[in-house]
Each structure stands twice: as C-alpha cells, then as structure tokens.
C-alpha positions as CSV (number, residue, x, y, z in Angstrom):
1,M,0.0,0.0,0.0
2,T,1.3,3.3,-1.0
3,D,1.2,6.5,0.9
4,Q,-1.5,7.8,-1.3
5,Q,-3.7,4.7,-0.8
6,L,-3.1,4.8,2.9
7,E,-4.0,8.5,3.0
8,N,-7.2,7.8,1.0
9,K,-8.1,4.9,3.3
10,V,-7.6,7.1,6.4
11,R,-9.7,9.9,4.9
12,L,-12.5,7.4,4.2
13,D,-12.2,5.8,7.6
14,T,-12.3,9.2,9.2
15,A,-15.4,10.2,7.2
16,N,-17.1,6.9,8.3
17,V,-16.1,7.5,12.0
18,K,-17.4,11.1,11.7
19,K,-20.7,9.9,10.2
20,D,-21.0,7.2,12.9
21,I,-20.3,9.8,15.7
22,D,-22.9,12.1,14.1
23,N,-25.4,9.2,14.1
24,L,-24.6,8.5,17.8
25,V,-25.1,12.1,18.7
26,E,-28.4,12.2,16.9
27,D,-29.5,9.0,18.6
28,G,-28.4,10.3,22.0
29,T,-30.3,13.6,21.4
30,A,-33.4,11.7,20.3
31,Q,-33.3,9.5,23.4
32,M,-32.7,12.5,25.6
33,N,-35.7,14.3,24.0
34,R,-37.9,11.1,24.6
35,L,-36.7,10.9,28.2
36,Q,-37.4,14.6,28.7
37,D,-40.9,14.1,27.4
38,K,-41.5,11.1,29.7
39,V,-40.1,13.1,32.7
40,S,-42.4,16.0,31.9
41,Q,-45.4,13.7,31.4
42,A,-44.8,11.8,34.7
43,P,-45.8,14.6,37.1
44,A,-48.9,15.3,35.0
45,K,-49.8,11.7,35.0
46,A,-49.1,11.4,38.7
47,K,-51.3,14.5,39.3
48,Q,-54.1,13.0,37.2
49,D,-53.9,9.7,39.0
50,L,-53.9,11.3,42.4
51,A,-56.9,13.5,41.4
52,N,-58.8,10.3,40.1
53,W,-57.9,8.5,43.4
54,V,-59.2,11.4,45.5
55,E,-62.3,11.7,43.5
56,E,-63.1,8.0,43.7
57,S,-62.4,8.0,47.5
58,V,-64.6,11.0,48.1
59,S,-67.4,9.4,46.0
60,E,-67.1,6.1,47.8
61,L,-67.1,7.9,51.2
62,S,-70.1,9.9,50.1
63,D,-72.0,6.7,49.1
64,N,-71.1,5.0,52.4
65,F,-72.2,8.1,54.3
66,E,-75.5,8.2,52.4
67,K,-76.0,4.5,53.1
68,L,-75.3,5.0,56.8
69,T,-77.6,8.0,56.9
70,G,-80.4,6.0,55.2
71,D,-79.9,3.1,57.6
72,A,-80.0,5.4,60.6
73,K,-83.1,7.1,59.3
74,G,-84.8,3.7,58.9
75,T,-83.7,2.6,62.3
76,I,-84.9,5.8,63.9
77,A,-88.2,5.7,62.0
78,G,-88.8,2.2,63.2
79,A,-87.9,3.1,66.8
80,V,-90.2,6.1,66.7
81,A,-93.1,4.0,65.4
82,T,-92.5,1.4,68.1
83,M,-92.3,4.1,70.8
84,K,-95.4,5.8,69.5
85,E,-97.3,2.5,69.7
86,D,-95.9,1.8,73.2
87,V,-96.8,5.3,74.4
88,G,-100.3,5.0,72.9
89,R,-100.8,1.6,74.5
90,G,-99.4,2.9,77.9
91,L,-101.6,6.0,77.8
92,G,-104.6,3.9,76.9
93,Q,-103.9,1.7,79.9
94,Y,-103.4,4.7,82.1
95,N,-106.6,6.4,81.0
96,A,-108.5,3.1,81.6
97,K,-107.1,2.9,85.2
98,V,-107.8,6.5,85.9
99,Q,-111.3,6.1,84.5
100,E,-111.7,3.0,86.7
101,Y,-110.6,4.9,89.8
102,A,-112.7,7.9,88.9
103,D,-115.8,5.7,88.5
104,S,-115.1,4.1,91.9
105,V,-115.1,7.4,93.7
106,P,-118.4,8.0,95.4
107,G,-120.5,11.1,94.9
108,G,-120.2,11.4,91.1
109,F,-116.7,12.8,91.1
110,A,-116.0,11.8,87.5
111,E,-119.0,13.8,86.2
112,K,-118.0,16.8,88.3
113,A,-114.4,16.6,87.1
114,A,-115.6,16.4,83.5
115,I,-117.9,19.5,84.0
116,Y,-115.3,21.5,86.0
117,P,-111.8,20.8,84.9
118,W,-110.3,23.4,87.3
119,V,-111.4,21.2,90.2
120,T,-109.3,18.3,88.8
121,I,-106.3,20.6,88.2
122,S,-106.6,22.0,91.8
123,I,-106.8,18.6,93.3
124,A,-103.8,17.4,91.3
125,L,-101.8,20.4,92.5
126,V,-102.7,19.8,96.1
127,V,-101.8,16.1,95.8
128,G,-98.5,17.1,94.1
129,F,-97.6,19.5,96.8
130,M,-98.4,16.9,99.5
131,L,-96.2,14.3,97.8
132,G,-93.4,16.9,97.4
133,I,-93.5,17.7,101.1
134,L,-93.6,14.0,102.1
135,L,-90.9,12.9,99.8
136,K,-88.6,15.9,100.2
137,P,-85.3,14.8,101.7
138,T,-84.6,16.2,105.1
139,R,-81.8,18.7,105.4
140,A,-79.3,18.1,108.1
141,S,-78.8,21.1,110.2
142,R,-75.5,22.8,109.6
143,P,-73.5,24.3,112.3
144,C,-73.4,28.1,112.1
145,C,-70.2,29.6,110.8
C-alpha cells in the first residue's frame, strides 16, 4: 500500500467515523428528548392519577355516608313508630285505670271533674304539693359559721 492509498483509506475511515459519531449524537439527542418528554409527562400523569384516586375515594365515602344515613333514618323511624305504639298503649292503659278509679269514687266525682276541669287541676296540684312535702329529703342542720 502506497502512501496515497493509505491516505485515502484514512480519509475514508475518518469520514465513516465522523458519520458514525454524528449518528450516535443524533440517537443520543433523540433519546434525551424522549426521556425529557417522559419526565415532563410523569408529574402530570401522577397528578391526574392522584386526582382520580381522591375523586373515587370521596365518591365512595359519600356513598357510604348516604347509606349510613339512610340506615340510621330507617332505624330511627322504626324506633319512633314502636315508641309511639308503646306510648299510645301505655296512655290507653293509664286512661283506663284513671277512669276506673274515677268511676269508683263516690259522689259522682267523675261527672263533676268532667264538668269543672279546674277542680281536677286544683286537686292534682294539692296532691303534688303533699307528695313533694312528704318525699322531700330532710336537710341536716349545719353548724353556724
């Protein structure tokens, strides 16, 4: 190989190496651009995923709260209905007993109480005061000063 041939071969090899290096630089730049795009998309995707998760959690919590509220309303409605029936039955029994006692009082007390309700109220107040005096706890005398 002559010097001229060697020089041509070196030029050709140098041109090929330069072309290969240019290709490598372009590939590296393209990969960096793709990485940069992915890195810039990652926070946006994470933000969207977090927003979706929060929205789903709030929705599920709201559904559970509505279910709990509905269950509580149903339970309370059932308890109120039962209590209303029990109170109605208790008042009916009380009224029957009171009517029975009023009928057993001599002198037509039930008819007079029906005609003059203030008499019944006055008697109830007197009985209440008497019970209050009888059932009032005694106070222990305190030594002075």
